[in-house]
N, C-alpha and C positions, 0 to 999 in steps of 0.2 A: 338607318335613320338616326337623327340626333336623340340623345337621351330624353325620355319623356319628362316634361316639367310637371310640377305638382298641379298647376292649374289645368293642364291637359288630363292628368290622372283623375283629378277630383270631378271633372266635368262628365264622367261616365259612371253609371251604376255597374253592378256586377255583370248583368246581362250584356250591357254595352261593351265592357272590357273583354268579355268572352268572344263577342262578335269581332272585335279588332284582332284578337289572336287567331280566330278561325280564318280571317281574311289575310293573315300574314302581315298585317300592318304594324304589329308590335309583337315582341316575343314574351313568353312567360318570365324570362330572366329580367327583361326591362321593366315589366310590371312589378316584379318583386323588388327591384332596386328602388322604384318610386315609392313603394309602400314602406320599405325599410328607411329610406331617407326621411319620409314624413314622420315615422315613429321616432327616429333619432332626434328630429327637430322639436317635437312637441311633447313626447311622453314623459320627459323629465319633470314637466309641470303637472301632468295628469296622473301618472302612475296607473295607467290603464292596463299595461302589459306586464305581467309579473314573471313570465318565463319566456325568454327568447329562444327560438328554434331556427335561427337563420341558416345554420349549416345544413340542417335537414331539408330546409326549403330549397336551398341552392342545389342540393342533390336531386330534389324532385324536378327542378326546372331543366336539369341536364338530361332527363329522360323524356321520352315521347309521351305527352299527356293527351288524354282523350276525355270526352264527357261534355255535358252541357256548360260547365264552368271551367273548361280547360285553361289553365294559366292564371286564374284569378287569385290574388292574394287573399288569405283568410286567417282568422284567429279563432281558436277554441276557447271556450270557457273552462277555467281551471276547476271544474266541479263535474264529476260524472263522465265528462267527455274524454275518455282515456285514449292516449296515444302510446303505443307499445314502446317501452324503453325510456319513457319520459315520466317524471312524477306528476301525479294529479294531486296538487296540494290542498285543494278544497278550502283554501283560506285558513288553514290550521297549521300551527307549528308542529303538530304531531305527524304530518304526512309530507313534509317538504323533501325528505330524502328517500322516499320509497317509490320506485318506478312501476308503472303499469306493465303487466305481463303481455297484454294484447290490446288491440284496438277495440273500443266499444263499437256497436253496430252503426251508430250515427256517424262516427268518425270514419269508419270504413266506407260508408256511403259518400261522405264528402270527398274522400280521397279518390274513390271511383268516379266521381263527377269531375275530377281534374283540378280541384281546388288546391292551391299551394299554401300549406299551413306553416306559418313562421313564428307562431307564439301562442301563449295562453293568457287569458285576461283575468283580471282580479274579480274576486267574489268575497262576500262576507263569509265567515267561518261556517261551513256546511250549508251556506245559503239561507241562514235562519233570520237575516235582518234585511230590511228594506233600504239600508244604506250599505256602502262598501267601505268599511273602515276596520278591517281585521288587524289584530295585533301582529300576525305573521308577516304580512306584506305591506302594511301601512295604508294610509288614506288614499282613496281614489277621488279625483275632483271632477266637477262638471265643466266641460269646455266653454259653456256659455258664461259661467262665472265661477272662478276657481275657489271662491269661498263657500260654494254650495255643493251638495251631494249630487252625483249622477244617478242616485237611486241604487237599488239593489234587488236581488243579489247579483244580477248580471250587469253591475255598474261599470266594470271595466270594458265589457263588450260595447255597451251603449256609448261610453265616452270615446272609445276608439273609432266608432262609426261616425259620431257627430264631429269629431276632430279631423276626419278625412284620412285616417290611416288605412282603413278598409271601407268598401261600400256596404258590406254586411259582415256580421260575425256570429259565431255560435253563441247561443244563449239557452236558458232553461227557465221553467216557470212552475213553482210548486205552491205559490200563494200570491203571485203577481210579479214574479221576478223577470219576466220579459216585458210586461206592460208598464210596470212602475218605472224602470230606467228609460224605456222608450218615451214615456210621458215627461220625464225630467230632462231629457236630452234633445227633444224635438225631432224624433225619428219614429218610424213605424214598427209596431210590434204585435204579432199575432201569436196567441197561445192556441195551438191546435186542440181539437177535442180528444177525449180519453181514448187511448189505444191506437190512435192514428200513426204516431211516430214510435218506432220500437225503442225499448229501454235496455235491451240485452247487450252482451250476453250474461252479465253478472247479476242481473235482477229481471224478474218478470215485468214489474212495473214499479215506478218510483213513488214513494209516499202513498202507498195503497191506491195508486192510480191518480192521485191529485196532481202529480208533477209530470211534465213532458219537456223534451228538448225541442228546440226550434232556432230561430234566428231573430236578430234585430237588423233593420236595414233602412237605407234612406228612401227607397222606392217600394211601392206595393208590388211591382212586377218581379222584383228580386225575391221577395218573400214567397210569392206564388210559385215561381219557378223552383225555388228551394223546397217547397212543400212536395212538388212532384218528385224531386230527388229522394226525399226522405220516405215517401209513402208508396211508390209505384211497385216495389217488390215486397211481398209479405215476409215477415221474420218467422221462419218455420218453427223456431223454438219459443216464440212468444205466446202469450195467453189469448190473443185475439187475431181474427182475420178481419181487418178493418174494411168497411164499405167505402172503397175509394171510387169516385165517379169515373165513368169510362172516358170522359173528356178531360184532358189535363187541366190542372188548376190554373196554369199559366194562361190558357185560352179562356177558361171560365171567368178569370179576373178581368178580361178585356170586354166582356159583354155588359151592356147597359142593364143595370138591375131593374126589376119590375117596380111598380109603385109599392113601397113598403109601408107597413104599419109599425110605427116606432113609438114605444112608450118611454118616457124619460122621468128621472127623479134626481134631485140633488140632495135628498135627505140621507144622512149617514145611517146605515142599518144598525149602527151601535147607539144612535141617539147622541153622538158626539158632534162638536162644531164642524161646520164646513165653511172654508174661507170664501169670501165674496168673489175672489178670482176664479175659484173652481165652479161656483154657481154661474158666473158670467160665461165661462168656457162652454158649459152645457147649453145655456140659453142661446148663445151665438150659434152653436152647432145645430140646435133645433131650428133656428131661423133659416140657416143654410139648407137644411134638409127640406124644410117647407118650400123654399124657393125652388128646389130641385124636383118638387112634385110629390114628395112623400107625405104620408099622413102621420103627423107628429102630435102627441098630446101627453100631458102629465099622467103618470101611472105608477102605482106602487106595486112592486112584485109580490107583496104579501108574504114575505119570508121573515121569520124570527131571527134577526141579525145577531142578537146577543147569543142565542142558543147555537147558531151556526159558528160563531166565533169560538165558543167554548169547545164545540166538537172539533173544530179545526185545530185548536191548540192542544187538545188531547192527542190527536194523531201526531202533530208536530213535535210535541215533547217526547212522545214514545219513540218516534223515529230518531230523535236526537240521542236518546238514551241508548238505543240499539247501535247507532253509528259509533258512539264513543266506546261502547263495550267491544264492538268488532275491531276497532282500531287498537285498543289496548291489547286484545288477544293477538292480533296480527303483528304489531310492531313493538309491543312492550312499552308503549307510551305511558308517561306519568300524568297525574291530574294537572300539574302545572302547565302542561303542553296544550291544554284546552282552555278556552275563554270562560271566565266565571259565569257569564250569562247562560252559556250553553250547558255548563255543569249544573246550574240551577234548574234549567229546563229538564235535563235528564233526571235530576233528583225528584222533580215533581212527578214525572212519569213513574218512577219506581214506587211512589206512594199510592199508585192506582191499583185497584184489583183488576184481574184479567176480565172479570164480568163487566166492570165499569167501562173498560176500553171497548169491549164487544158491543155494549149497548150504545156507546157513543158512535161507533162505526155504523151500527144499524140505523141511527138517526139520519145519516147522510141521505137515506131514501126519502125522508120527509122533506128535506130541503130540495132534493132533486125533483120531486113530484110537484112541489109548490112552484118551482121555476117552470116546469113543463106546462102547468096550468096557465101561467102568465103567457107563455109562448103560443098557447091556443088562441089568445086574443091579439098578440103582437108578434111580429116577425123578430124584432130586436128590442133589447133593453139598452137605453142610453143613460150613462151616469158619468160623473167625473172619474178619471182614473185615480187621482189623488184628492184627498180632502183639503190639501193646501199646496201652495207652490213648493218646489224643492227646498228642503230645509238647509240651513247652514251646516257645514261640516262640524261634527261634534255635538250638534244640538240634541240628538237623540241618544247620545252615549249615556250609559248608566252613571249617575253621579258617584264620585269617589266614596262617599260615606255609605251609600247603598251597596256599592261593590264590596267594601270592607265587611259590611254586615252580612252579605251573602257568603263571603269566604268563611266568616265565623260560623254561620249556620251549617255550612258544609262540613267544617272541621268537627263541630259538635254533633253532627248527624241529626239536626233538628229541622231539616227542610220539610220532612213529612208533615210536621205540625204547621209550619209556616204556609205551606201550599193549600191548606184547608181554611185559611182565613179570608175575610172580606178584602183585606189589603192585597192579597195575591190576585184575587179575581179582578180587583180594580186595576192592578198593574197589567194584567192581560189586555184589558180594554184600552188602557193608556198606550200600550205598545202598538195596538192595531189602529188607534184613532187616526193617525195621519194617512193610513191606507186601508180604509174599511170596506172598499168597494170590490176588491179584486178576488178575495178568497171564494166568493160565491161560485165562480166559474171552475175553480179547482175542485171544490167539494162535489159539484154536480157533474164534472167532466165535460162541460160544454165549451165550445170554442169562444174566444173573446179576443178583442183587439184594442189597442190604444192608437188613436189617430192624432197627429200633432197639429191641431187646428187653432191653438190659442197661445198668445204670449202675454205675460203679465206686464204691468206698468213698468217694471224694472227690466223687462226684456227676457225674463226666464221662460222657457217652454213650459206648457202645461197641457197635456193631452186629455182627450175624452175617451171613454170606454164604451164599446158596444159588445153586448153579450148575446149570442145566438142560441138557437135550439140545436138539437142533435143534427149533425151533418150539415151545418149551415156555413161551413168554411167558404163555399163558392159565393154565397150571398154576401158575407162579410168582405171578401176580397173584391167583389164587383162594386160594392158600395164604397169601399176605400179608394178604389181607382177613380170612381166618379167624384169623390170629395177631393182627391189629389188633383184632378184636372181643374176643378173649380177653385181650389185654394192651394196652389202649389207650395211645397215646402222643401223639396230636395235641394234646391239651389241655396237655401239659407245656410250660412256658414258662420260659426263663431270667430271672433276676431283674435284668435290666438297669436 
């Protein structure tokens, strides 16, 4: 057959491309050629892919591939998703030259599913920011408007999917890093519940169980089928034996959901402003849900959002400190190879007592039980995914004077004093203010998704978030499929 055109390639999702390969209508090599051609054409403007693996991928297509996604081009996130013999840069200058010694469990499962991996996508350094602008690999841009961010930390993955390079890509979520970029780029993103997706072999669970791997995709069915790939076999070295339903997620996602009780709020849990566009996105989603026969009403989840944010940042800063220390020990990296913001986060953690950290971690139980009480009344919580439309590139960067001040504090070893001031606490809230809704699902370990139901007046995507109770992935996927049928989005394409 003639070479597959981009228009033909873009018209299929990952499940559809796998079906073409299975029927012999297209070869894995032809699909890879189409993906590489698209990346070559548009990625110079996006900077979504920070490490190309074309030769490895071509060798894959020369072998006999099997599995539910045999022959489908795929990209890994350059954070935690280790591919043996290839560096996992984690958005940091400290790790660009150090190759992984073995595949991570999720990468091995993707390879076993027949996916053809030809690159790794951009992330903020260690995934600590909701934008993707690391010093190591440069700014990643939103395909819908190159002046704006694709979100973070899975910003490269979301940009690549929205731009048509791949129909879905590897992502991960420790504080919103699947849902935030999905919301920014007009695609679908599900964060699975705690323990469902394995984190091994180098860790039992990431970020004390707050983080998980997954994907971003154009269609709900791709995410559902991928959840089956990632969860059907238990990780015998992991800490959990997850309760996976007997029926595949791909089938459960196709079932019409029952009449759901959905409580919604547009109030920021931090008390910070919420843009009118984000409010409109939720109100329109509520109206659509009502039209579909669900019971929808305003409802407050009854959670102390400021306390949750502080507990989240305690864990986040402690993990950043541990990561930096591990890298220094492993590679001999110097301080200058880490971004100042992350060095300050690490310094804040070093000012904590072990008892302070333990008490903060214990308080996760308070937040989790408060959300569980909400889910006794409502099946799902609906909120904005973002408190405002995708920000302009550089808008959330630390101002030069503050960055210089931070470097001075680090040199003088005065960060312990600074992190106990009201200014430091205010800075924590300011950093989370654009994305105050997503950390709840990470702290509580509940599944949550961002669904691309809204466009701003300027044409930027702005998703809405649904948070479910324990084991509610089938409900979330079924509802997303229903919304997708009523309000299709997969055909929407940026005019790159």
